[in-house]
N, C-alpha and C positions, 0 to 999 in steps of 0.2 A: 362524564359521557360513556358511552359502551362503544367499548373500540371491537373493529372488524378484523378478521383476517387478510391480509395481504393488502390494506389500505393505507394510503398516505393521507398524513394530516399537516400540509405545510404550515411553517410559523408565518404570525400575520408581519405582512411588511419585509419577508423573506426578499424578492427581490432586487430591493431598495439595499438591503445589507448585502447582497453578494455585490451589488455594483460597487458599495465603498470597501469592500476588501479587495475587488478585481483593481481598482485604480490604485490602492495601496502598493500591493504585491507588482503591478505592473512599473512601478517606478526602482524596480529593484534590477539594476545593472550597476556593473563593478565602476569604480571610480575613474577606471582608465580607457572607459568606455568598450570593453571590449564584450562577447555576446554573452547574452546573460544566459546562467547556468539555469538547469532544472531546477523550479521551484520546489518540485516533490521530488526526493530520493534524488539528490545531485550526482553522489558518489556511486558509480557503478564496480560491481564486484567482477562483471561479466557477462557480455551477450552470448548466449551459448545455443544451439539447433537441436531438435529433437523431435520427439511425436508425441500426439495426444492420441492415445488407444482407448476406444469406448468400451467398455464391457461388451461381452456378445451375447451375455445372458440377462441383460437390463428388462425389468418388467415392461410392457406395452405402454402404461401411464408414464413412464420415465423417459420414452423416447420423444424427447421433444428439444427442438432446436438443435444445438451443434450434436447432441446426443442420439439423431438420427443417422448419421455417419458411423462408419468403422474405426475412421484415425485421419489426423490431420497434420502437418508438418509445420513446426511451431519454433519462435523464437522468445527465448528466457532469458530476463535481465533480473540479476541478483544486485543488490542497492543497498547504502545504508539510509536514513531516513532524515538524518540532521541537516541542515545547510550552515551549521556553523562553522568558520573560517579562522585559521591562526597562521597567522605569519603568510597568507594570500594562498593557504592550502588548505583543503577539506580537512574535515577532522579525521582523525586518526583513529583506525578499527577497534586498537584499545580501550578505546573509551565507550563505554555502554551507551547503547542508540537501537531504537527501532530498525531491523531488519528487513527489506523488503523483496518479494518476488512480483515480477510483471509477467505474465503469460499472452503472448499473442500465436493464437489462432489462423494460419494464413487460409486462402480461397475458401473462404466458410460462404453458404447459401448459394444462391444464383447468380448473383452478379459478382461473385468473386471477394465478398466483403471480408475484414477482419473481426474477429472477436476476442477481446481482452480481457483477462480475468487478473486481478490483483490483489494482493495480500501483504499481511506484516507477520510478525512472531509475537502475536497477541492476539486473544481472543476479542478484543473489546478496543474501541476505538477510544484515543485519550480526549476528545472533542463531542459533545451531544449535538451541535447543531450550529449554523452559520453564526450566531449571536456569539456562542463561546468562542468561535476563531477571532472575532473582531476583539471580544474581551483579553483572549490570552495575546493577542498581538500587542495591545496596549499595555499589556504587564511585562511583555519582552521588551517593549521600547523603555517603559521604566527602568528596567534592569540596567540596559544600555546606558542609561542617563545616572544611574546612583540614587533612583528615587525608591528603587523598590531593590531591598538586598534580603536575601536568603542564606541563611548560615543553618547548615546540620546542626543540629542541638539549639539552636536558639531561635526565640520567638522572630518572625519576620517583621522588617522595619519600612513601610510602605507610604509615602507620605500621601496628603490627602487626596489628590487629584486622580489618583492610580488604585485607591481604596475600594471603590464599587467593583471596578473590573477586575480585581484582584480577589475581593471576596465570591464574585461569581464565577469565576475558572480554578478555584484553588482546587476544586476536583481534578483537575487538569494534571497538576503536578503529582499528584499520588499516584496515577496511571503512568504518567512517563516515569517516575521513578522504577514502579514497578518492571516497566520494560526495559528501562538501562540496566536495572541490578542482574537481567536474563545474561549467563554465560553463553559463548557462541564460538564454536570451532570450527565450524564451515558454514557457508550458505546452503551448502548440499544435506548438513544434516540437522536443519530448522524445521519444527511444526507451523505453517502460516495458514491464516485465518483472511477471510475477507472482512472482518470487523461489521462492513455493513452489508443490509440484504438486498438481495435480486428477485427479479419474477422469474419463476419455471414456469412457463405457460401460465394458468391464470392463479399458480399461487407463490407464496415467498420462502424463500431459501437464504438461506448463508452456507459458504465451501469455506474449507479446509483442502490442504494439501499436506499430505504426511509422508516423511521419506523412509525408504527402505532400507538406506546404511546409517548407521551413528558414529559417531566421533571418530571423522576420516581423517583429521588434520590437527595436531597438536600448535596451537598458535605462540607456544616457545621456540619452537623449533624453525620459526619464520626466518628466511634472511631478511626481510623487510616488515618488521611488526606493524607498523603504521597500513599497511596494507596485506595486511595477513590473509583477509579474506579471499581477495582475489587468488593470491599464492596456493590457499586450500581447494580451491576448485580447480585451477591449473594443475597441479600435480594429482589429484583423482583422476578426473577426465584424461589426461594421458595415458593413463592404463587401461582404464575400465567405461563401463557406461554409468551412468545414475538412475534413481526412480525414484518416482511420487506416486501415491495415492492421491487421486480427487476424490473429494468427497461432498456430498450435499445435505443439509439438513433442513428439514421443513419448518416453518411457524407452526406451531399446532395449539398454543395460547396466545391471543391478540394482548392480554394484560402484561403476561410474564414477558413474553416475546417481542419488543416493542420496533417496529419500522422504523421512529423517529428520534430513537435515542441509543445512538452505535454503543455508548459505554455501557449500555448494560447487555449483560452478556446472556447468550440464549443458551440454558442447560442441557448437558445432553442427558439429564435425567427424565427430561421434559420430551427432549426429542434428539435420539440419536442421527449421530453421522451415519450417510447410509455410500460406500464407494460406486462409483459411476464409472470411474476411467482410469486409466494410468500414463502418466507423462513418463517417457523417456527420453534421457538425454545422451547423445552420441556421446562414445570416444571422441575425442577432437582437439586441435590447439586452435583456441581463441584471442591468445593475447598479444593480437598483432596490431598493426597500425590502421589497415583496412577495416577489422572488424569494429576496433574502437569508434573509429569514423562513422559506420555505421549506425554502433551503437548510439552516440550522441542524435544523430539525426532520426530516428525513430520516436514519435510519441506513443506512449499507453495511456488510456482512458477507460474507466468502465462504460464508457458511452461509445468504446467503439463495439458495439454488439448487436445482435440479433433481437428485435422485436421480443424476440420469447426470453431473453435473458436483460430485460431492463433495468437498472439500476432503479433503487426505491431509497426514499427518507432524505432527510435536508441536506446532509453531508455528500451523497449523491446527484443531489441537484445542483447543487454548487459549484461541485468539479465538473460540471456539463459547461458550464460556461466557461468557469478559469480555467481549466486545462486546454479548452479550445483556443481561447483566445492567449494566453502564454504560451502556449506552443506555438501560435503562429507569429507571435512578435520575436518569439527565440530564433527561429527561422530566418526571419528577416534583417534581426540584427546579425546573423553571423555572414551575412551575403557582403 
């Protein structure tokens, strides 16, 4: 098959697979019947306010969608990826994990729509497609049941019923290991990648957020090390502003820079990132009950977007249905 730039190639039977995954995720209410936590990145390190400032010297062919205006007010949520819980609590920040960012541009377009950009601290996604999610979920179930046992330095022990999904999703564990091994001082110090592709007009891109500041906090000095990432943001923003460069990367080779497999990195040697905007985070106090309530009430999705920035690829197509329905369910459960 000859692949074309910017073109999607859906997996056979993809819609049915998404429905199967959604049915499984929808059952994730806690045993006490309390409101359902976010399925994706449930632990927040803070919801902060800022501005998205588009570069004034952009060439005309980049002035598409949100890049046509000078600036926007934004809400930014920093988070951990894992939904593992210990003794009823979310996982400690001292444990290696995916670190996430979700940026919501406000009053975008003629109908005052929202435009969300989401990313993690790794250039690739750990799952390649919706089947990968299902296989990985089955392996996690096997691990809980003690039928899949993974110990460092030892061969995996896998019961026959989980052998096929384990073999199919083995690549995911390697990527997750790479992500978990990354040291994190503060969410304000991290480079974030979209991992999945998006449209920019008629072309396909990925994007990246690069911090101006680095090494802003020492976790060993935290009063609460289990939640040191929130503490790091709080201490920094009490005294000063924070900044990130927002960059885009064009798909220039359809065979090497795949739309449908976000586990494959788009190499900068094939297509360098181009700065198109600056994210400015205000000096502020965000660690309040009011802001925490607002944080939990918000939903972030790549599909909160202008048509010019539509998400691409199977992982994003799955997100469209799953994020929307689980967000609505979470709101209903909290009433």
